[in-house]
One Martini backbone bead per residue (centre of mass of N, CA, C, O) as a GRO file, in nm:
protein
   81
    1UNK     BB    1   0.122   1.841  -1.038
    2UNK     BB    2   0.371   1.657  -1.001
    3UNK     BB    3   0.550   1.423  -1.166
    4UNK     BB    4   0.580   1.316  -0.857
    5UNK     BB    5   0.404   1.235  -0.574
    6UNK     BB    6   0.654   1.172  -0.383
    7UNK     BB    7   0.743   1.479  -0.352
    8UNK     BB    8   0.511   1.546  -0.125
    9UNK     BB    9   0.671   1.355   0.066
   10UNK     BB   10   0.834   1.342   0.333
   11UNK     BB   11   1.100   1.170   0.458
   12UNK     BB   12   0.971   1.109   0.771
   13UNK     BB   13   0.739   0.948   0.691
   14UNK     BB   14   0.543   0.676   0.765
   15UNK     BB   15   0.523   0.555   0.479
   16UNK     BB   16   0.825   0.495   0.444
   17UNK     BB   17   0.848   0.298   0.679
   18UNK     BB   18   0.643   0.093   0.578
   19UNK     BB   19   0.780   0.028   0.307
   20UNK     BB   20   1.046  -0.073   0.435
   21UNK     BB   21   0.923  -0.295   0.612
   22UNK     BB   22   0.789  -0.461   0.382
   23UNK     BB   23   1.053  -0.511   0.219
   24UNK     BB   24   1.164  -0.696   0.478
   25UNK     BB   25   0.951  -0.898   0.440
   26UNK     BB   26   0.799  -1.220   0.450
   27UNK     BB   27   0.568  -1.294   0.164
   28UNK     BB   28   0.536  -1.597   0.070
   29UNK     BB   29   0.244  -1.669   0.159
   30UNK     BB   30   0.110  -1.477  -0.046
   31UNK     BB   31   0.255  -1.580  -0.312
   32UNK     BB   32   0.158  -1.881  -0.302
   33UNK     BB   33  -0.160  -1.778  -0.378
   34UNK     BB   34  -0.077  -1.649  -0.636
   35UNK     BB   35  -0.207  -1.593  -0.942
   36UNK     BB   36  -0.047  -1.705  -1.274
   37UNK     BB   37  -0.264  -1.822  -1.507
   38UNK     BB   38  -0.473  -1.578  -1.615
   39UNK     BB   39  -0.714  -1.616  -1.441
   40UNK     BB   40  -0.900  -1.379  -1.402
   41UNK     BB   41  -0.839  -1.135  -1.209
   42UNK     BB   42  -0.606  -0.935  -1.117
   43UNK     BB   43  -0.410  -0.901  -0.861
   44UNK     BB   44  -0.289  -0.752  -0.608
   45UNK     BB   45  -0.019  -0.648  -0.465
   46UNK     BB   46   0.079  -0.773  -0.167
   47UNK     BB   47   0.275  -0.549  -0.064
   48UNK     BB   48   0.073  -0.317  -0.100
   49UNK     BB   49  -0.152  -0.424   0.085
   50UNK     BB   50   0.013  -0.441   0.343
   51UNK     BB   51   0.097  -0.143   0.351
   52UNK     BB   52  -0.186  -0.022   0.347
   53UNK     BB   53  -0.295  -0.158   0.606
   54UNK     BB   54  -0.076  -0.063   0.803
   55UNK     BB   55  -0.119   0.237   0.761
   56UNK     BB   56  -0.419   0.253   0.826
   57UNK     BB   57  -0.400   0.130   1.113
   58UNK     BB   58  -0.196   0.344   1.223
   59UNK     BB   59  -0.425   0.578   1.160
   60UNK     BB   60  -0.723   0.438   1.234
   61UNK     BB   61  -0.806   0.284   0.968
   62UNK     BB   62  -1.065   0.016   0.906
   63UNK     BB   63  -1.220   0.098   0.665
   64UNK     BB   64  -1.250   0.020   0.339
   65UNK     BB   65  -1.386   0.283   0.242
   66UNK     BB   66  -1.182   0.478   0.373
   67UNK     BB   67  -0.936   0.370   0.226
   68UNK     BB   68  -1.035   0.426  -0.058
   69UNK     BB   69  -1.071   0.730  -0.021
   70UNK     BB   70  -0.772   0.788   0.060
   71UNK     BB   71  -0.650   0.698  -0.219
   72UNK     BB   72  -0.778   0.968  -0.352
   73UNK     BB   73  -0.696   1.209  -0.119
   74UNK     BB   74  -0.420   1.090  -0.013
   75UNK     BB   75  -0.086   1.098  -0.062
   76UNK     BB   76   0.020   0.856   0.105
   77UNK     BB   77  -0.170   0.647  -0.018
   78UNK     BB   78  -0.075   0.689  -0.310
   79UNK     BB   79   0.216   0.602  -0.271
   80UNK     BB   80   0.150   0.314  -0.185
   81UNK     BB   81  -0.052   0.253  -0.435
   0.00000   0.00000   0.00000
């Protein structure tokens, strides 16, 4: 594997577009309910989850198990996650 898995993803890939789009979104509603008191398990980063779901839905993957599997097997999903 390369030192950085992002090197395997070409410049014009859909994943980069999704990441840029999510970076420009107002996600305050997600962060408003984000627990910061240290109780319970730490939550996943909301911007990463939004990007992951948008990318998966754009690719036609709607199953949570299939998305989880893709995060282990697909480079684009790994870059987003």
